[in-house]
N, C-alpha and C positions, 0 to 999 in steps of 0.2 A: 134300409136294405135296398138293393138295386131292383128297379121295377121293369116290367116287360115293356113299358112305353118307350124305353131307350133302345130296345131291340125289336123293332116292328117285324123284322124278318122271321122272328121266332113266335110271333103271335098265333099263327095258325097251328103250330105244334102245341102251344099252350092250351088253346081252345079244345083241341082233340083230346088231350090228356085230361083236362078238367071234365070233359063229357063223360069220362069213365067213372067219375065220382069216387066213392069209398072203395070201389072194387079194385082200384089201381094198385094199392100197396099189397092187398091180400092176394091178388092175381097178377103178378108182375109181368107175366107173359103178355098181358094186354098192352103194357107200356112198350114192350119190345116190338109188338106188331104195329102199334101206332107210330113209333119212332122210325122203324125201318121203312114203312110206307111213305112217311113224310120225307125222310132223307132222300129216298129214291126220286122224288119229284123236285128236288132242289138243284138248280143249274150250277150254283157256285156258293155253297154254304160258307166256306172259308172266306170268300170274298165279301159276302154279305156281313159276316161278323166283323171283318176288318173295317168296313165302312161305318158300321154302327159304333165301333170303338173310337174311331177317329172323330165322330160327331158328338161324343159324350160331353156334357157340360161338367165343369169341375166337381160339383157336388155329387154327381152320379159316379164319376171316376173314384172319388174318395170313398163312396159307399162300397164299390167293388173291392177296392184295396183293403178296406176294413174287414170284409168278410172272406178274404182270400188268405192263402198261406204258402210258405215255401217249405218243401220237403227235401230230403236228401237226393231225390231223383228228378223232381219236377216242381213247377209252380202250379198250384191249383187255384184258378181264378173263378170266383163265384160271380157269374154274370147276372143271374136273375134269381131272386128268392123272395117270393111274396108270401106273407104269413098264412094266408087262407088257402094256399095251393098245396096239394099233397106231393109236390115235386119241386126241384130247383134245377137250374141250368148252370153248367160249369164248362170251363175251357182248361184243359191240362196241357201245359207247355213243358215238354220234356227237355231237361238240360242236356248239353253235349255229353256223350258217354264218358269222356275223360273226367268230367266233374261229378260223377255219381259217387255216392258213399253208400255203404251197405245199410239197410234198415228201413226202407219204405217200399216203393213199388217192386224193388228187386228182392224183397224178402217173401217168403211163403206166408200168406195172410188171408184173412177174410175181412168182412166189413160189418159196420153197424147198420147198414142200409143196403137196399137193392139199387142197381143202376144199369143203364144202357150206355154203351160207349160207341162213338162213331169216329173212325180214323179220318182226319182231315188232310194230313200231310205226313210224309215219312212212312215209317213202318216199325213194328216191334215184334219180338219173339215172345209169345204168350204161352205160359204153361198152366195146365190144370193139375191140381194136386188132390189126391185121395187121402183122407185123414181117418184114422181110427182114434176116437176120443173116449175118455172115461165118461161115466154117467153124468157128471156135472157139466160136460162140454168144455171144460177149462184145461184139462191135461191131455196131452197127446200120447197115445200108445203106439202109434205107427204112422209113417208118412211115406207116400210113394207118388212120383210124378206119373200122372195117367196119360197126358197128351201134351204135345208141343206144337204150336201153330205160329205162322207168321201172319199178322194182321196188317192189311194194307189199306190205302185210302178208299173210302166208299163203303167199307164193310161195317156192319152194325152188329154188336154183340151184347148179350145180356147176362148179368151175374146177379144172383140173389145172395143175401147176407150170409148164408151158411156155406157157400162155396169158397174153397181155398184156391188161390192162384198166385202167379208171380209174373212180372214183366222181367224177363231174364236180361234183355238188352234192347236198345232202341236206336234207330238211325238218328243222327243229328237232325234237328229241325222237326221232330215228330210232334204233332198236335192232335188232340182228341177233343171231341165235344161230348159232354155227358149229361144225361138226365138222371138225377138221383131221387130216390124216394126219401121220405122222412125216416129217421132212424127207427128201426124195428127192434133194437136191443141197445143196452147201455154201454156195451164194450165190444171190442174186437180182439182177435188173437193173431199173433205172429209166431212162427215156428222155425227153429233151426232143424232142417231135416236130417242133418248129420248126427244130431244128438237127441232129437225129439224134445228138446227143451223149448217150452212155449212161454210167451209173455202176454199178459192181459193188458189191454190198452183202454183206459177210461178217459174220455175227454174232460177238459177243465170245467165245462158247464155242469157236469155231474159232481166233480170233485169239490167245487167251490162251496157247496152246502156244508161240508165237513171241515172246511179250512180252519175255522177257529179252534176246533178240537185237536188239530195237528200241529199247532204252533205254541 
């Protein structure tokens, strides 16, 4: 896994987040406060990340590639993920709008984890969605867009795992820096608001334990 030693510009943020200890995941507002305060004191976070990436040795670059993924709307680059930390650092590189396919950031969805996101470049239209779920939390009874905002460079926002949202569209060249918690649930949900049809998403690390029984 990628280590903080290759991103010294993020070390201060990592120290502040670690100082919150076990409270961090249970009280994610603390992570938002720490991240927003730290970002406000950075002269050029995007530039610092660029220089760190240019200086990466091959083994560290391979570690980042191995923990990252491509989605239908963006590349999610896992920059730092140390096993004993209750958080990880990511860079989301949004694809040009013409290359988007339906199904990831532009779907209405929640997450398995909490996160804070900082817009480094570009901008995107973000929507908050209000959901009415059945008692299991897996079936949608109603969906409504509650608010729509344009998020621009320098802004820091926080989402917890139970919140539903959508990135409706993004300017070409949009980049965001994320602080993610460890997963607080085993699955997430995406929803088609036109039909209220939902889909449960379980990552492969949970599915692999039952693989033998499914083949």
